[in-house]
Structure formats: C-alpha cells, structure tokens
N, C-alpha and C positions, 0 to 999 in steps of 0.2 A: 503494500500503500504507501500511497504518494500522497505527503500532505500539498493540495494544491493551494496557493499562495497569490490569484490576482485582485485586482480591483475589487473586484462583487464578496470572494472569498473575505476578502479583510471586513469590509461592513456587515456579514453577519457574525463576524466572529466579535465584533463589537456590539455590534445591534441587536445579535439575536443570540447569544452563546453556543454558534455552530462552528464547525471545523468541516472543512470540506475534504474527503480523498478518493484521490483516485484508486480504484479498487480491480480485483479481477473478475472478468466478468461471469467465472462459474461462483463465486462466494455471493453466498445466501443472508441476509439480515442477523441473522444468530451466528454464521460465524464474523460476521466482520463485527459484532457488537463483543462477542468473547473475544476476539484479536486488541482490540481498541481498548478495554478495561486490563489486559492481563500488560499490554506497553505504559501503558498511559497512567494508571491505576487510579479513573476515572470512574464516574456512574454518569450512566445515557440515562436519559430521559425519554427520546424520539429517535429514529434511523430513518429520516429517506432516500428510495434509491432513484437514478437518472439514468438511464441509456443514452449517450449523445455521441454521433459520430465515430461507433464500433468502439464504443469506454463507459467503462459505468460510472459512476461519480457516486460518493454515500455523502449526505447530510446530515450530519450528527449533531443533537443537540446535547449538551450538556444539562445536566442539572443543576439548580439555582448554586449550591454551595461551591462546585467547581467551576472555575471560571476559563471559558477558550483559551484565552488571550496568554494566560497564563502557560498551558501548555503548548502554545505557539512559541513563544518566551524560552523556554523549556528546551527547542528542537532550532532554537536560535536563529526564528525569521524574524519576528517583532520586536 
C-alpha cells in the first residue's frame, strides 16, 4: 500500500481525518483495515474503496481520538 499525498488528499486529512492509500486490486476492505491497524496502530471508523484508471484507492476515516495528520507526519509526508 502507498499513501497518496495529492492536494485533495491533504485536504481530506485536515478536514475529514481521512487517509488515502493506493492498494492492490485484490485487497478487500477487511484486509485493508487489518493491515492499516497493524502498521500504524490506529482505530478505523470507516473505509471506502474506489477503483479508477485500473487502480484501487482506499479512503480510510480514522476515529476521533487518532489524527490522520499525526500518521502522515510519522511517515514524513507532512
């Protein structure tokens, strides 16, 4: 999985506490949730998936006590 850092993705991090990842096409939502939870030790509120241009994107909304900007900062992207 790869964290997406476009202008829209940064707006989602700040406004909706949501991270955007590019994932493998075969990954299901429960697999994505398990991997993100284990990698970043965060609680996930909701996952939405989008397939566009033969790529799959996962929009991961974190629960209120965990900030998406903190996760992005840990990865050195913010």
